[in-house]
N, C-alpha and C positions, 0 to 999 in steps of 0.2 A: 504494501499500501504506500504512495505516495505521500510524504510531509514535507511541509514548507521549509525550505532551506533558512528563510530569513524572515523575520516578523516583519509585519506590516504596522508603520506607526499608526494613531489613532487618527491623525487628520487625513492619512490617505485612506482611511476605511470611512471616514464622516464624508471625503468627498466622493467617494462612491456612491453612499446612502443619499446624498443630497437631491437627486433625481426621483427617489421613491415617494417623496410627498403627495399627498394627494389633492386634486384638483378641486374648486366649487364647482357645483353644477349651474349652468346657467339658466336661469329663469326667465319665461316670456310670460307673454298673455297671449291667450287662445284668441284668433282674429276673429271667432265667430261666437264665442259666447263670454269672453272677456276670462275666463278662470284661468290662474296661474299655471303654467306647465313648464315641463323642462324643452327646451330649444330642441328642436327635429323631431316631434314625437307627437303621435295623436293625442288629442286632448281625450283623457278619460271622463270629462265630464258629458260631452256633447258626441265625442267620436269622430270631429273633423280634422283633418291636417289640412292648413290654410284654408282654401275655398272648397274642397273636395271631402263628401262624407265617406271615410273610411268603415266607420262600425256604426251600426244600428244599436244605438246603447237601449232603444224602447224594445228591443226585441224578445228578450229572457224576462221581461215582467210581467206582473198580472194585471188586469185591466184596470185595477184602481191605482195599481203604483203608475202604469204609463201615462193615466190623465193626469196624476199629480207631477210626474217629470217633466211630462211636455209644458206643463201650467209654468214651471220653475225655469225649462229652457227658455220659452218665450220672455220672460221677465228677463234673464239675463241678456237675450240677445238685444232688447229693447237699450239696455243700460250699455250695452257695448256698440249700440250704432248701428244695429243690422236690422231698423224697424220693417223697411219696406221691400227688402230681399226674403226669395222664393228661393230657398237651396235644395234641389232634387238629387 
């Protein structure tokens, strides 16, 4: 089994580890509903990516839950400034 022939100094070790730091996640606002999302991802609140619907968030909900969620999304769209748009 190979063994190190010389000891690496603490500064050399720390310089190597300097690139291991975690970066902050980039937070943006959904262009459709205004909810906070991670950049370049689909909005979990409304299912849109940009101006295109990728996921139907109402699909798996019961009839009562669908009605409540649709009302909530409509209110958020008004706040975000998408009142007159029809997204299909």
